[in-house]
N, C-alpha and C positions, 0 to 999 in steps of 0.2 A: 504493499499500500504505499503510494506515494506522501511525501512527507506534507505537501499542499492538503491532500485530501485529509490525512490525520488532524491537520490544525483546523480545518474547517469543521470536521465532524465533531471535535472536541467542543468549538465554539457554538455548536447547534444545541448543546445541553448545558452549556455555561450559564446559570441564573442571572449573574450580572449583566451579561451581554443582551440576554433576552429579554430584559427590564428595561435596559437603557439605549442600546444602539438604535433600536427603532424611532427613538424621539428625534433623531437627527434626520433634516429634510433631504440631504445628500443621499441617504439611503434608501429614504422612501422614493426618492425618484430612480434609483437603480432597480429596486423592485418591481418596478413598472414593467420591467422586460419580461417578468414570468407570470403576471397577473393583471388584468385590467383595470382592477379596483379592489376596494375592501368591502363595497355591498352586493348583495345579491343583484340589485337593478346594474351593477356594472356588469357582472357575469351575465345577465340576460341580453344586454346591448351586444357583447361580444358574440354570443351564441346566436343571435339573430342574424349578424354579418355573416357568420360562419356558415349558415343554414343555406344562405343563397349561393354558396360554393359546393353544396352536397355533402357538408362536413357536419357530424352530429357533435355535441358536447356533452361532457360529464363534468357536473357541479360539485365542488367539494368546499364546504366550509372549512377552513382551517382552524386547529385547535386539538388539542389531547390532553389526558389524564386530568381529567375534570375531578375535584376532591368533594363535590357536593351533590347529593343525587337531585335536588331541585335545579340544580345548574344542567344535570345531564337530561332531565326532563323538559326543560326550555329548549336544548339543543334538538331532541327528538320532535318537539312542536315545530321548531324552526324547519326541519327536514321535510316534515309534513307540508307546510306552507310553501316551500320552495316546488314540491310535487304539483301544488294546484297553480302555482305561478307558471310551471312548464306547460299546464295544460291551457291554462288561460290565453297564453301567448303562442300555443300553437307550435311550440319547439319540438325538434327531434332530440331530446336530451335526457339524462337520467342523474341520480344522485349516487355520490359515493362518500362513505365515511368512514372513520376509526372507531373501533368500540370503545376506546377509552374515553370517547367524547360523550357517550352515552351510559357511562357508569362501570363499564367492565371492571376498573380497579376497586370499586366499592362493593358490588353486588353482582354477579352473573346473571341471577334471575329478574333483577329490576333492568338490566342492561337489555335483558331478552324481552321483557315487556315492552321497553322503548322501541327496540328495534321492530318488533313485531308490528307495533303500532304505524311506523313507517312502511313496512312492506305491504301492510293491509291497504294502506292510502295508495301505494303505487300499484298494487294488484287492482283496485277499483278503478283506476285510471289507465289500465292496461301499461302499466310503465315497470321499471325495473330498480332495484337497488344494488350497490356494490359494497362489499366489506372490504376495506383496506388492510393490508396486512402492516403490523408493526414491527418493532424489534424482536430477536428471535424468543425472548422470554414470554411472548404472548401467542407464540405460533400454536402451541398446543390448544390454548383456551380459544383462540379464534377459530380453529378448524373444528373442535367441539361445538361452538356455539353457530359456526355454519351448519353442521348437521344437523342441530335440533330446529334451526328455522326452516331447513329443507322439508322438516316433516309436515309444515303448514304451508309453505310458500315455495311455488316454483320460479318466481321472479327475483330471485337472490344470486348473486355471483360473489366470488370469493379471489382474492389477489393472492399469488403465490410468487416467492423470491427465487430467481435463478442461483444465486450465489450461496444459497444455503445447501449443504450436502445432502440433508434430508428430503429435499423437494420431490425427487422422482418417486420416492416411495409414498410421499403423502399423495402425489396425484394417482399412483396406482390405489391407494386405499380409497380415493374419493370417488374412483370411475363409477362404482357401484351406485352411486345417487344421482348420475347424470349430472354432473356440476358444470357451472358455467365458470370457467377460468382465466381469469387476466394475468399474462405471465410478464413480470418485470424483473431486472437485473438485480436491485435491491439498493438501498441509500442509507444504512445504518452502519455504525461500527460495530462490528461484531467480532468475538473470539476467533482466531485462525483454525480452531478446532470446531468451529460451529459453520464458518462460511468460507468460501474462497476467497484468498486476497490478489491473485494474479489477474489483470483484466483479460487475458487470453484464456485463462480457465474458466472465468464467468462467461465469456462469449461463448466458449465450447460447448458449456454446459446449457447455455440458453438454447442454443441450436438445437441441441440433443432433445431438450424437454420440447421445444416448439414442434419439432418434427413427431414427437409422441402424441402431443396434443391434436395435430393436424389429422394424424393417422386415426386416433380416435375419433374425431370430429366426421371423418368419412364413414367410419365403421358405424358411430352410434347417434351421431349428429349432435354433440355436445357443444356448446357455445364457446369458441375461443378466440380471446383477444392478444393480440401481439404488441405489447406495451413498450417500446425502446425508441430511443432517436438515433439508433446506429443503421444507418441507411444501408450499410453493407449486410447487416444481419438481416434485415427486412426483405433485401434483394434474394438472400439465400433461403429465406422462408418461402418467399413467393415462388422460387425454382422448384422448391419440393412440393409446394402444392400442385403446380403444374405437373411434376413427375407421377403424382398419386392422382391425378385427375381430379383435383379438389377446385370446384369454382372459386373465383377469388371473393364473390358475396358470400362464402360460407364462414369467412372468418373476418375479423376486423382488425385494423392497425390504428394504435392510439399514442398520440405524443402530448407532451405538455404545451400548454399556451405558450407562444413566444421562443421555442426551441424546434429547429427544423421544419417550421411549419409550412415553408415553401416546399419541401419534399412531401408533406402529407397533402398537399395542394396537388402536387404531380399524381401522386398514387391515387388520390380521388378521381382525376381526369382519366386515370389509366383502369378505371373500373374497381378499385379496391373500395371495401366498406372503411371508413375512416371515422375518427373521433379525436377530439382534443378535450383534454383535462382542463377544465377553467377553475381556477383556486380563488377565494377570496376571504374576506375576515380579517379582522385586527391581529390575530395571532399568528403572523405570518413568518416571524424570524426564524424560529426552528427549521421549518419546512424549506424555506428560501436558501438557508445553507446549505441544505442537504442538497438541494439541486445544484449549486455550485460545486459539491463535492462529487457528484456524480460524472462531472467533466470540469476538472480544474481549469481548462483553458478559458472556460466562461469568466473568470475572474477577470482576466484581462480585458474582455470585451466590455463587462461591466464597469471597470476603472476608467475605460475610455470614454464611456457615455456619462460618467458623474461629471467628469470635467469637461464635456463637449459643450459649448456655447449654443 
């Protein structure tokens, strides 16, 4: 793991930095590369523009590890409201959230009740909900949670991280419940016995897992989302889909707002299903720093934009 990435990931969890750095106006200017604004209205405006280009959106309100169940309940109510706004604005969009936002640290059962209220609203509106994956200490609980929700709701998907050694087995274990899976590389600082450190190892494992998922999609129809900004990997995934005669519309490619979006537009024009994850909210610092850590070269880009008149 590079020194820059280590520093960035450490910064993403430093309490003083989290509380103080976002106050600086030049930092707030820099973050606009990755999110259109802090409100759901900002996200909706961005999604409306993207929809004109045949690109769908995934809304996520930034935040994690709430420490009060009443706050967790408010977060659930917010996502229910967002689902209604998606319907009212006739958007091709879904929501995605972290379980610690809705109380997982405090009570599995309360978090489950909160999530089911969101899933029920989504089902009523013929929409979907995605569960984001957090650092490795939450993996078992998140997968258990997903299994519980799937008993009652089929409109729920889960994010899995390619840099974890365990993920291939997790996929195999989940296949009997016909999961919708969004595959990402992973953005947390993890112990080297838990997660791969070398970029080449993560890339190779990502491609291996993506092929496994596409093969299963052709066999059983599971929903697969390829979520990466690595154009080379996306090209290889597309080539494998062609090899097994899996139509482009049978899986989706997703990227984050502000990163490689011209490439995503190109893929959309080429017939791929595409989506952009649009983040919003005031609790953006840890998420933003993890985005920089995924590709440390972004740091230079951000610095140039901070000081550009």
